[in-house]
FITIPA-595419 format. One line per field, with one value per residue (C-alpha): x, y, z; residue in three letters; residue number from 1. Coordinates in nm, 2 decimals, decimal comma, padded with zeros to 4 digits, always signed. Layout:
BEGIN
X <- X_...
Y <- Y_...
Z <- Z_...
code <- ALA_...
pos <- NUM_...
//
This chain:
BEGIN
X <- +02,47_+02,76_+03,10_+03,28_+03,61_+03,78_+03,76_+03,91_+04,10_+04,19_+04,51_+04,72_+05,03_+05,21_+05,22_+05,34_+05,15_+04,83_+04,83_+04,55_+04,52_+04,28_+03,99_+03,87_+03,52_+03,17_+02,97_+02,93_+03,16_+03,41_+03,63_+03,75_+04,12_+04,17_+04,18_+03,87_+03,76_+03,46_+03,33_+03,28_+03,61_+03,46_+03,39_+03,76_+03,88_+03,78_+04,01_+04,31_+04,29_+04,49_+04,28_+04,39_+04,18_+04,14_+03,98_+03,88_+03,54_+03,69_+03,47_+03,53_+03,25_+03,14_+02,78_+02,74_+02,38_+02,47_+02,74_+02,99_+03,00_+03,00_+03,30_+03,16_+03,41_+03,36_+03,65_+03,87_+04,12_+04,28_+04,64_+04,59_+04,95_+04,96_+04,90_+04,70_+04,63_+04,35_+04,44_+04,26_+04,27_+04,13_+03,82_+03,94_+04,02_+03,74_+03,41_+03,12_+03,05_+02,78_+02,61_+02,92_+03,23_+03,43_+03,70_+04,01_+04,19_+04,50_+04,76_+04,67_+04,90_+04,74_+04,69_+04,70_+04,77_+04,61_+04,75_+04,48_+04,54_+04,29_+04,24_+04,07_+03,79_+03,73_+03,37_+03,30_+03,38_+03,12_+03,22_+02,96_+02,89_+02,89_+02,54_+02,45
Y <- +06,00_+06,22_+06,09_+06,33_+06,48_+06,37_+06,08_+06,00_+05,70_+05,64_+05,45_+05,39_+05,40_+05,70_+05,62_+05,80_+05,56_+05,37_+05,02_+04,76_+04,53_+04,25_+04,39_+04,22_+04,31_+04,19_+04,34_+04,19_+04,46_+04,47_+04,18_+04,31_+04,35_+04,72_+05,06_+05,16_+05,53_+05,74_+06,07_+06,21_+06,28_+06,21_+05,85_+05,79_+05,91_+05,59_+05,39_+05,61_+05,53_+05,23_+04,98_+04,69_+04,39_+04,32_+03,97_+03,72_+03,89_+04,23_+04,43_+04,76_+04,91_+05,24_+05,37_+05,59_+05,70_+06,01_+06,28_+06,27_+05,89_+05,68_+05,45_+05,14_+04,94_+04,62_+04,46_+04,70_+04,96_+05,26_+05,35_+05,72_+05,81_+05,66_+05,92_+05,80_+05,96_+06,06_+06,07_+06,29_+06,12_+06,17_+05,96_+05,89_+05,51_+05,44_+05,27_+05,29_+04,96_+05,05_+05,35_+05,48_+05,31_+05,34_+05,10_+05,13_+04,82_+05,01_+05,21_+05,57_+05,86_+06,09_+06,45_+06,55_+06,39_+06,49_+06,37_+06,23_+06,24_+06,00_+06,23_+06,48_+06,22_+06,09_+06,21_+05,99_+05,67_+05,45_+05,16_+04,89_+04,62_+04,26_+04,13_+03,80
Z <- -03,39_-03,50_-03,41_-03,16_-03,27_-02,95_-02,72_-02,38_-02,25_-01,88_-01,78_-01,47_-01,70_-01,86_-02,23_-02,55_-02,77_-02,68_-02,81_-02,83_-02,53_-02,44_-02,25_-01,93_-01,83_-01,75_-02,04_-02,38_-02,53_-02,25_-02,37_-02,71_-02,80_-02,86_-02,71_-02,52_-02,51_-02,41_-02,53_-02,18_-02,00_-01,66_-01,76_-01,83_-01,49_-01,30_-01,52_-01,44_-01,07_-00,92_-00,73_-00,50_-00,45_-00,08_-00,12_-00,38_-00,40_-00,50_-00,74_-00,92_-01,13_-01,26_-01,24_-01,55_-01,51_-01,32_-01,34_-01,20_-01,23_-00,91_-00,86_-00,68_-00,48_-00,29_-00,11_-00,31_-00,19_-00,37_-00,40_-00,31_-00,40_-00,75_-01,03_-01,33_-01,67_-01,90_-02,27_-02,52_-02,86_-03,21_-03,27_-03,63_-03,58_-03,32_-03,38_-03,14_-02,97_-02,71_-02,56_-02,38_-02,54_-02,85_-02,96_-03,18_-03,30_-03,41_-03,20_-03,12_-03,03_-02,76_-02,84_-02,48_-02,14_-01,81_-01,47_-01,24_-00,87_-00,70_-00,40_-00,62_-00,70_-00,35_-00,35_-00,66_-00,46_-00,30_-00,09_-00,14_+00,12_+00,02_-00,07_+00,08
code <- UNK_UNK_UNK_UNK_UNK_UNK_UNK_UNK_UNK_UNK_UNK_UNK_UNK_UNK_UNK_UNK_UNK_UNK_UNK_UNK_UNK_UNK_UNK_UNK_UNK_UNK_UNK_UNK_UNK_UNK_UNK_UNK_UNK_UNK_UNK_UNK_UNK_UNK_UNK_UNK_UNK_UNK_UNK_UNK_UNK_UNK_UNK_UNK_UNK_UNK_UNK_UNK_UNK_UNK_UNK_UNK_UNK_UNK_UNK_UNK_UNK_UNK_UNK_UNK_UNK_UNK_UNK_UNK_UNK_UNK_UNK_UNK_UNK_UNK_UNK_UNK_UNK_UNK_UNK_UNK_UNK_UNK_UNK_UNK_UNK_UNK_UNK_UNK_UNK_UNK_UNK_UNK_UNK_UNK_UNK_UNK_UNK_UNK_UNK_UNK_UNK_UNK_UNK_UNK_UNK_UNK_UNK_UNK_UNK_UNK_UNK_UNK_UNK_UNK_UNK_UNK_UNK_UNK_UNK_UNK_UNK_UNK_UNK_UNK_UNK_UNK_UNK_UNK_UNK_UNK_UNK_UNK
pos <- 1_2_3_4_5_6_7_8_9_10_11_12_13_14_15_16_17_18_19_20_21_22_23_24_25_26_27_28_29_30_31_32_33_34_35_36_37_38_39_40_41_42_43_44_45_46_47_48_49_50_51_52_53_54_55_56_57_58_59_60_61_62_63_64_65_66_67_68_69_70_71_72_73_74_75_76_77_78_79_80_81_82_83_84_85_86_87_88_89_90_91_92_93_94_95_96_97_98_99_100_101_102_103_104_105_106_107_108_109_110_111_112_113_114_115_116_117_118_119_120_121_122_123_124_125_126_127_128_129_130_131_132
//
């Protein structure tokens, strides 16, 4: 696979420099210390939205098998007024770690910043009921 020239990183924070942080996730590659990015801008959008857990069982996940991706929420609310950001970055320092994700272990300066308003992505959101 050819490395794309640009990748995309979603964040709830407005930043001038992206710095490595400890990942917290459920997949084998979701717990690395670094900057996560994806080659498809739409896959970065869910990570720019601010979520609020509504219970101890709160779950946020992204279904990536379709486009646009589905944002799956269980016992989780959204801060509709909070703007987030998608950063376009050079892929130069990133390595591919799974089918969707790339990781940089060094700071990266964004080439472009796009404001994300959650309301524009309301149709991507699916509220899942708790399984028993």
